[in-house]
N, C-alpha and C positions, 0 to 999 in steps of 0.2 A: 300747664298750658299744653294742649295738644298741637303739634306742628305737623302739617301735611308736607313732608319733605319732597314727595313726588311733585306736588304742585309747585313748591318753591323752586325746585331745580328746573322744571319746565318753564315757569314764569320768568326766570332770569333770562333765558335765551329768547323766549317769545317777546318779552318786553323790549329787549335790545333790538331784535329783528324788526318789530313793528314800528318802534318809535325813533330809532337811530339809524341802524344800518340800511335796511331796505329802502327807506325814503331817500337816502343818499345816492342810490343807484338810478333814481329817476332821471331821465334825459342823458344817460351815459351814451356817448358817441363811440363809433369805431375808432376815431382818432385818439380819444382818451384811452380806450380799452387797450390799444396797442402802443401807446406812447412809451418811448424809451428815453428817459431823462439822462441816461449816461450810456456810454459804450459798454457792450458786454452784458446787457440785460438778458435775463431768461424770459421767454414769452411763449405764446402759442404761435406756431408758424405754419404757413401752407406747405403741404407735401407736394413733391413733383407729380406724384400719381393721383393727386386729388385729396381733399380733406385736409385736416390740420393735425399737427403733432405738438407735443409739449416738450420744451427744453428740460433736461434733467441730467443727472449723473448718478451712477450707482452709490457713490458716497458724496455727501455734500461737500463742495469745495470750501476751503478756508482761505480767506473770508468768503462767506456765501455771496453769491451774486445778487445785485439788485434785480427785482422782478417786476414785471409790468402788472397793471390791473388785471389783464387777461389771465396771466399766470396765477396771480393771487386768488382770483375768483375760481379758477379751475382747481386750485389747491383745496379751497374750502369745499366746493361742490363734489369733486371727483374723489379726492383723497380723504379729507377730514370726515365729511358726511357720507359720501358715496361708498367708500370702503366699509364703513361701519354698518350702513344699511344693508349692503350685500352680505356681510359676514353674520350679522345678528338677526336680520329679518327676512332675507331672501335665500338663506342657506347656501351661499356661494363661498367657497374657501378663498382665503387670501391669495393663495397660489393661482387659482383660476382667475380671480379678479385682476391680479398682476399681469397675467397673460393677456387679458382683454385690453389692459391699458396700452399694451404695445401696438395693438392694431386699431384701436378705436379712433374715431375722428373727434378731436377735442373741439369745444365751442369756438367757432371761427368768426363770430361777430359779437358785438355787445349784446344784441337782442338774444342770441343763442346762449351766451354766457349767463345772462340773467335768468333765462328760462331753465337752464340746467341747475343753477343755484336754487331757484325757487322749488323745483321738483325735489332736489336732494333734501332741502330743509323740511319740506312738507312730509316727506317719507320718514325722515329721522324723527320728527315730532310725533307722527302717528305711531311709530314703533315704540318710542319711549312712553307714550301715553298708554299703549297696550300693556307694557310691562307692569304698570301700577306700582303701588308702594312696596308690595312684597317682591316684585321683580327687581327693584333697585337694590335689594339686599342680597340677591343671588350673585354668584361669582360671574365674572366676565366670560370665562371659558377660554378655550384654546385659541380663539380668534385674536385674542389680545396678547399672545406670546407671553413675555415675562410678567405681564400684569393679569394673567389668567385667573389668579386666585383673589384678585381685588374685587370688591363689590361693583356692580354696574353703576351705582351712584358715583363712584370715582370716575368711571368712563364718561358719564354725563357731564360731570364738572370739567373734565379735560376737554371735551368737545365744546362746551360753553366757552372756556378760555380761548380755545383755538379760533372759534368763530368771532369772538369779540376782538381778539388781538389782530387777526388778519382783516377784519372789517374796518378797524380803526386805521390800518395801513392804507386800505383802499380809499377811505375818506380823505386821508392826508394827501394821497397821490392826486385825487380829484382837485383838492385845493391847490396843490403845486402846479398842476396842469393849467388850471384857470389863471393863476398868477403869471405863469410863464408865457401864456398865450393871450393875455388880457387885451392887447391892442387888436389882435386878429378877431377875437371873440366879440368885441364891442364895436368894431368898424361897421359903418353903414354899408348896405349892399351896394355893389358896383353896378350902376345902371347903364353902363356903356355897352 
């Protein structure tokens, strides 16, 4: 049996995106986007000079902090997908991309977060589509550091796992937000 692995790898992410993850973002509010269920959450925060920044540390703390939906969406769009799009399809080095991260304005609303996520996803899928079956067998290259000699198919599988993993976390946070705020979300409007 001939198996089109290129199609199968793309289909895994595209099916998840279309049927599970992306529909779960419909109706996402800014209140949910920035909800901090515990103290010390990492999130996207307004800068004094304008725009938004992302909480982070050079080395992940142990234990890692709880992160907001805003942070998780930015992680997928800017780091998981965006970094790879920049490195593999836009010709931007990881160092240059890292420098951009320091000064960029991160998505400061749920609408902007979804738009950034959609753009990064579409650009990643277009790039992987262009690689084709042969391109998946090529090495990842310098952009992937210690995984440089691994086939691109391994990178695609890694990205699929990351998007599915963090997408599930976002869906769970939406469920928790709804449960924690059920009375407020179902209360009739105050007509006074």
